[in-house]
VMD Tcl script that draws the C-alpha trace (Angstrom):
set ca {
  {56.00 67.43 179.43}
  {56.50 70.58 181.43}
  {54.60 72.83 180.75}
  {56.14 76.62 179.98}
  {55.09 79.97 181.17}
  {53.30 82.08 177.98}
  {54.28 85.26 177.14}
  {52.28 87.75 175.63}
  {53.20 89.54 172.29}
  {53.66 92.98 173.15}
  {53.68 96.03 171.24}
  {57.61 97.49 171.22}
  {58.69 100.88 170.56}
  {58.01 101.16 166.81}
  {54.15 99.72 167.87}
  {54.52 97.03 165.45}
  {53.22 93.93 167.96}
  {55.74 91.34 168.58}
  {58.87 94.25 167.83}
  {60.87 93.74 171.31}
  {61.49 96.67 173.28}
  {65.04 96.79 174.89}
  {65.70 94.94 177.71}
  {65.13 96.22 180.69}
  {67.71 95.82 184.11}
  {66.19 96.58 187.39}
  {66.40 95.37 190.64}
  {68.37 92.38 190.85}
  {70.39 93.15 187.50}
  {69.26 90.63 184.23}
  {68.63 90.90 180.68}
  {65.02 89.05 180.63}
  {62.50 90.64 178.32}
  {61.08 92.36 180.67}
  {57.17 90.49 178.88}
  {58.74 87.08 180.92}
  {57.00 85.85 184.07}
  {60.52 83.99 184.07}
  {62.07 87.17 185.12}
  {59.74 87.24 188.06}
  {59.06 83.62 188.68}
  {63.41 83.75 189.47}
  {63.52 86.49 191.76}
  {60.62 85.92 194.22}
  {60.76 81.15 193.95}
  {63.48 80.25 191.62}
  {61.16 78.47 190.09}
  {60.89 76.48 193.80}
  {57.49 74.80 193.61}
  {58.19 74.10 197.45}
  {59.33 77.33 197.95}
  {58.10 79.05 201.70}
  {58.71 83.35 202.24}
  {59.41 83.35 205.85}
  {58.46 86.79 206.77}
  {55.07 86.58 204.94}
  {54.46 82.92 204.40}
  {53.88 82.98 200.95}
  {54.45 79.43 198.80}
  {55.45 78.01 195.87}
  {56.17 79.09 192.38}
  {54.20 82.66 191.96}
  {54.31 82.44 196.07}
  {50.68 82.74 196.72}
  {49.42 85.07 199.85}
  {47.59 83.13 201.13}
  {48.88 79.47 199.34}
  {45.10 78.24 199.14}
  {44.27 80.81 196.87}
  {45.45 78.09 194.33}
  {43.55 75.90 195.39}
  {40.91 77.04 192.61}
  {43.24 75.43 189.76}
  {43.86 72.17 191.48}
  {43.64 70.60 194.88}
  {46.85 69.28 194.48}
  {48.75 73.24 194.49}
  {51.06 72.14 197.34}
  {52.63 69.64 195.32}
  {51.81 70.22 191.61}
  {53.34 73.26 190.13}
  {51.09 73.23 186.79}
  {47.93 74.92 189.19}
  {50.87 77.18 190.88}
  {51.59 78.39 187.02}
  {48.04 78.52 185.71}
  {46.84 81.03 188.97}
  {50.08 82.92 188.97}
  {49.14 83.58 184.84}
  {45.55 84.14 185.87}
  {46.96 86.73 188.91}
  {49.13 88.07 186.84}
  {46.36 88.92 183.98}
  {44.07 90.15 185.90}
  {45.89 92.89 188.70}
  {48.56 93.83 185.73}
  {46.48 92.18 182.28}
  {50.16 91.60 181.04}
  {53.31 89.77 181.89}
  {55.31 93.58 180.71}
  {52.91 95.00 183.91}
  {53.22 92.72 186.84}
  {57.51 93.03 185.99}
  {57.35 97.10 185.73}
  {55.33 97.04 189.11}
  {57.67 94.48 190.10}
  {60.39 96.48 189.36}
  {59.62 99.51 190.88}
  {58.16 97.63 194.13}
  {60.28 94.88 195.50}
  {57.02 92.74 194.65}
  {53.88 91.92 192.74}
}
mol new
graphics top color blue
foreach p $ca { graphics top sphere $p radius 0.5 }
foreach p [lrange $ca 0 end-1] q [lrange $ca 1 end] { graphics top cylinder $p $q radius 0.2 }
display resetview
């Protein structure tokens, strides 16, 4: 069974939880919701658990640098996408609080 990214229930323009804000089209275009971590994943690794950034060496679905950070979620992080996804969601939560915050930062900087 494939696990899917969980998205936060964000407050939209009216302030109501679940009220969707208009989709943003920033760097890279597209019309994904601004609160969907998949927007970042598509641009960073295209969802490939073996993706390696040739410039920085960042690895996997969330493009962790260094890659061994993901070992806290499973020693098989290099071959198993589950620890990569779990680490990526925890990273977004700890650094940006929400997927919306991570996406906003990514749009402004081209990395997260």
